[in-house]
C-alpha positions as CSV (number, residue, x, y, z in Angstrom):
1,M,48.7,-21.4,-85.9
2,A,49.5,-18.0,-84.5
3,S,48.9,-15.0,-86.7
4,Y,50.4,-11.9,-85.2
5,I,49.6,-8.5,-86.4
6,A,50.6,-5.0,-85.1
7,L,48.0,-3.4,-82.9
8,D,46.6,-0.3,-84.7
9,R,44.7,2.4,-82.8
10,S,42.4,3.0,-85.7
11,I,41.7,-0.6,-86.7
12,H,41.5,-1.9,-83.2
13,K,39.8,0.9,-81.4
14,R,36.8,-1.3,-80.6
15,A,38.7,-4.5,-80.0
16,G,38.8,-6.5,-76.8
17,W,40.3,-9.6,-75.3
18,R,39.7,-12.3,-72.5
19,T,41.4,-15.5,-71.6
20,N,39.9,-18.0,-69.1
21,G,42.8,-20.4,-68.7
22,Y,45.8,-22.0,-70.4
23,E,44.3,-24.5,-72.8
24,F,46.1,-22.6,-75.5
25,A,49.5,-23.8,-74.1
26,A,48.4,-27.4,-73.5
27,A,50.3,-28.8,-76.6
28,D,53.5,-26.7,-76.1
29,N,56.6,-28.7,-75.7
30,L,58.7,-25.7,-75.1
31,V,58.1,-22.1,-73.8
32,S,60.3,-19.2,-74.5
33,I,61.6,-17.7,-71.3
34,S,63.9,-14.8,-70.3
35,A,66.9,-15.3,-68.0
36,A,65.2,-13.2,-65.3
37,E,62.7,-16.1,-65.0
38,I,65.3,-18.7,-64.3
39,P,65.2,-18.6,-60.5
40,H,61.3,-19.0,-60.6
41,L,61.3,-21.9,-63.1
42,A,64.4,-23.9,-62.3
43,G,62.8,-25.4,-59.2
44,F,60.2,-27.4,-61.2
45,M,60.8,-27.2,-64.8
46,P,64.0,-28.3,-66.8
47,L,65.5,-25.5,-68.8
48,A,67.4,-26.0,-72.1
49,F,68.8,-24.2,-75.0
50,V,67.7,-24.7,-78.6
51,Q,69.7,-23.7,-81.7
52,T,68.9,-20.6,-83.6
53,E,70.1,-19.5,-87.0
54,D,73.1,-17.9,-85.5
55,S,73.2,-18.8,-81.8
56,Y,70.9,-20.3,-79.1
57,A,67.7,-19.5,-77.4
58,L,66.6,-20.3,-73.8
59,R,63.5,-22.5,-73.3
60,G,61.5,-24.1,-70.6
61,V,60.9,-27.9,-71.4
62,Q,57.2,-28.7,-70.6
63,G,56.7,-32.1,-72.4
64,F,57.0,-34.2,-75.5
65,L,54.7,-35.1,-78.2
66,Q,52.6,-31.9,-77.7
67,Q,51.8,-32.7,-74.1
68,N,52.4,-29.9,-71.6
69,V,52.6,-31.5,-68.3
70,F,52.1,-28.1,-66.4
71,V,48.6,-27.6,-68.0
72,S,45.6,-29.6,-66.6
73,P,42.9,-31.1,-68.8
74,D,40.6,-28.2,-67.9
75,G,43.1,-25.6,-68.7
76,R,44.7,-24.9,-65.3
77,W,48.3,-24.0,-64.9
78,T,49.5,-26.4,-62.2
79,E,52.6,-24.5,-60.8
80,T,52.8,-21.4,-58.8
81,Y,54.9,-19.5,-61.3
82,I,53.4,-18.9,-64.7
83,P,55.9,-18.0,-67.6
84,A,55.6,-14.5,-68.7
85,R,54.9,-15.4,-72.3
86,Y,51.8,-17.1,-71.2
87,R,50.7,-14.2,-68.9
88,T,50.9,-11.9,-71.8
89,W,49.1,-14.1,-74.4
90,P,47.7,-13.4,-76.9
91,F,50.0,-10.3,-77.1
92,A,53.7,-10.1,-77.8
93,V,56.3,-7.5,-78.9
94,F,58.5,-8.2,-81.9
95,P,61.4,-6.2,-83.4
96,S,60.4,-3.4,-85.9
97,E,62.0,-3.0,-89.3
98,Q,63.0,0.5,-88.5
99,G,65.2,-0.1,-85.6
100,D,65.5,-1.4,-82.0
101,E,62.0,-0.4,-80.9
102,G,59.5,-3.2,-80.5
103,V,56.1,-3.4,-81.9
104,L,53.1,-4.5,-79.9
105,C,51.3,-7.2,-81.7
106,V,48.3,-9.4,-81.0
107,D,47.6,-13.0,-82.3
108,E,44.3,-12.3,-84.2
109,Q,43.7,-16.0,-84.6
110,S,44.1,-16.8,-80.9
111,G,40.2,-16.9,-80.1
112,A,41.0,-14.6,-77.1
113,F,41.1,-11.5,-79.2
114,H,38.0,-10.0,-80.7
115,L,38.0,-7.2,-83.3
116,I,34.7,-6.0,-81.7
117,A,34.8,-6.5,-78.0
118,A,32.3,-8.8,-76.4
119,S,30.4,-7.7,-73.3
120,D,32.9,-9.5,-70.9
121,D,36.1,-8.5,-72.7
122,Q,38.8,-6.2,-71.5
123,P,39.1,-3.2,-73.8
124,I,42.4,-2.4,-75.4
125,F,42.0,1.3,-76.4
126,D,39.7,4.0,-74.7
127,G,37.5,6.4,-76.5
128,Q,40.5,8.8,-77.2
129,G,42.6,6.1,-78.8
130,N,44.9,5.6,-75.8
131,F,45.5,2.4,-74.0
132,D,42.6,1.7,-71.7
133,P,43.7,1.9,-68.1
134,A,42.9,-1.7,-67.5
135,F,45.2,-2.7,-70.4
136,L,48.1,-0.3,-69.6
137,P,49.7,-2.6,-67.1
138,L,49.9,-5.3,-69.6
139,A,51.4,-3.0,-72.3
140,E,54.1,-1.7,-69.9
141,F,54.8,-5.3,-68.9
142,L,55.2,-6.4,-72.6
143,K,57.6,-3.6,-73.2
144,G,59.8,-4.7,-70.3
145,L,59.5,-8.3,-71.3
146,Y,60.9,-7.4,-74.7
147,G,63.9,-5.8,-73.2
148,A,64.4,-8.9,-71.0
149,E,64.3,-11.2,-73.9
150,K,66.8,-9.2,-75.8
151,N,69.1,-9.3,-72.9
152,T,68.6,-13.1,-72.8
153,S,69.5,-13.3,-76.5
154,R,72.8,-11.4,-75.6
155,I,73.4,-14.0,-72.7
156,C,72.9,-16.9,-75.0
157,Q,75.4,-15.4,-77.6
158,Q,77.9,-14.9,-74.8
159,L,77.6,-18.5,-73.6
160,S,77.9,-19.8,-77.2
161,S,81.0,-17.8,-77.8
162,A,82.5,-19.2,-74.6
163,G,82.0,-22.7,-75.9
164,V,80.2,-24.0,-72.9
165,I,76.9,-25.1,-74.5
166,E,76.7,-28.8,-75.6
167,P,74.0,-31.2,-76.8
168,W,71.7,-32.7,-73.9
169,P,71.3,-36.4,-74.4
170,I,67.9,-37.3,-73.0
171,E,65.8,-40.6,-73.4
172,V,62.2,-40.7,-72.6
173,N,60.0,-43.7,-72.3
174,L,56.8,-43.1,-74.2
175,Y,54.2,-45.9,-74.7
176,N,56.7,-48.7,-73.5
177,E,59.2,-47.4,-76.1
178,T,62.5,-45.5,-75.1
179,R,63.2,-42.7,-77.6
180,P,66.0,-40.2,-77.8
181,V,65.2,-36.5,-77.5
182,K,67.1,-34.4,-80.0
183,G,67.5,-30.7,-80.3
184,L,67.9,-29.7,-76.7
185,F,71.3,-28.3,-75.4
186,R,72.7,-27.7,-71.9
187,I,75.7,-26.2,-70.2
188,N,78.8,-28.2,-69.9
189,E,79.8,-27.6,-66.2
190,E,83.5,-28.7,-66.8
191,K,83.9,-26.2,-69.8
192,L,82.2,-23.5,-67.7
193,R,84.5,-23.9,-64.8
194,A,87.4,-23.7,-67.1
195,V,86.5,-20.3,-68.3
196,N,88.8,-17.7,-66.7
197,G,90.2,-14.2,-67.0
198,P,88.3,-11.5,-68.8
199,Q,85.8,-13.8,-70.4
200,L,84.8,-15.1,-66.9
201,E,84.4,-11.4,-65.8
202,E,82.3,-10.7,-68.8
203,L,80.0,-13.7,-68.2
204,N,79.7,-12.6,-64.5
205,V,78.9,-9.0,-65.2
206,S,76.3,-9.6,-67.9
207,G,74.5,-12.3,-65.8
208,A,75.3,-15.1,-68.3
209,L,77.3,-16.9,-65.5
210,G,74.3,-16.9,-63.2
211,A,72.0,-18.1,-66.1
212,A,74.4,-20.9,-66.9
213,Y,74.3,-22.2,-63.3
214,G,70.7,-21.8,-63.2
215,Q,70.2,-24.0,-66.3
216,L,72.6,-26.6,-64.6
217,F,70.5,-26.6,-61.5
218,S,67.3,-27.1,-63.6
219,T,68.7,-30.3,-64.9
220,L,68.1,-31.9,-61.6
221,R,64.3,-31.6,-62.3
222,L,64.6,-33.9,-65.2
223,E,64.0,-37.2,-63.4
224,N,60.9,-35.8,-61.7
225,F,59.8,-34.3,-64.9
226,L,60.0,-37.5,-66.9
227,A,58.1,-39.3,-64.2
228,R,55.4,-36.7,-64.3
229,I,54.8,-37.3,-68.0
230,K,53.5,-40.7,-67.1
231,E,51.1,-39.5,-64.4
232,D,47.4,-39.1,-64.8
233,R,46.9,-35.5,-66.1
234,T,44.0,-35.1,-63.9
235,E,46.2,-34.8,-60.8
236,T,47.1,-31.2,-60.4
237,K,49.0,-29.4,-57.7
238,T,47.1,-26.2,-57.6
239,E,44.0,-24.5,-59.3
240,S,45.7,-21.6,-60.8
241,M,43.1,-19.9,-62.9
242,L,43.4,-16.3,-64.1
243,P,42.2,-13.8,-61.4
244,D,39.3,-11.5,-62.0
245,D,41.8,-8.5,-61.8
246,I,44.2,-9.3,-64.7
247,S,46.4,-6.4,-63.7
248,S,47.8,-8.5,-60.6
249,L,49.5,-10.6,-63.4
250,F,51.7,-7.6,-64.2
251,A,52.4,-6.3,-60.8
252,S,55.3,-4.0,-60.3
253,D,57.1,-6.5,-58.0
254,D,57.2,-9.2,-60.7
255,V,60.4,-11.2,-61.4
256,I,60.8,-9.1,-64.6
257,S,61.3,-5.6,-63.2
258,F,62.6,-2.5,-65.1
C-alpha cells in the first residue's frame, strides 16, 4: 500500500530513487489521468469516469481483477504512450492544508525510494539542499501535472453539472463466467448534443467538450480491450523499458505542457 510523505530537504538530503520497469502498476485496474492525456490514450485505452465524494474523476481502464493488460509479465509497458502518473512514480503532488499550492511527496514504501541513496540511484537533492539537476525536470513536470489534474477536476465538475455523465454498463467474460462491471461512467452522447447556449460555450472554452468527445471516442476501444484481457500476457507490442536518461520522460514537448 502506498505511503506518501512530503519531501523534506533535511530528512531526505541523502535520499535517492530508481525504477527499472512498471511492475508496480501490474495490478492496477485504473489509472488517474488528466484531460491533456486523452488524445494520447484514447487510441488504445478505454477511458471512463468514476464517482468521487462530490463529482467525478477521469480514469484510464486497464483491466479487471487486478490485471493491467498494458504491463507485461516482466514489467514492460506495452504501448507507446505511458500515463504521466506512472512516469512520475514514486512521486506525486498533493494539495497542501494551507492553500492551493501543492506539496511534492514520495511513496516511501514503494521500493523505488531509498532514504540513503544506493550507488545506482538518482539523487533528489544536491549538497546545497537544492533539487539535483537530474531530478529537477521531474520536479517541474510534477508541478505541471498537478495543475493539469486540477483543471481535469474542474472539467469533470462541469460535465457533471451539465448532466451528461451516465453509468457505463459493461459485461466481461472472465473464467467462462459473464460478470457485470460496476462503478464506471461514460458520456451520454444524446444528452451532450442537447447542451446549448451559454452552457455549451462554457464547455467548449474550458476544454470539457473536447474531453467529453475524447471519452466517447475511447469507448470504441472497449471490444479490443476486452479481447486483450483474454490474450496471453507474454505477447507484447513493444519493449518499453525506462531509458538510461530519465529526463527524456519529462521533455518540454510532452503532452502536458505549461
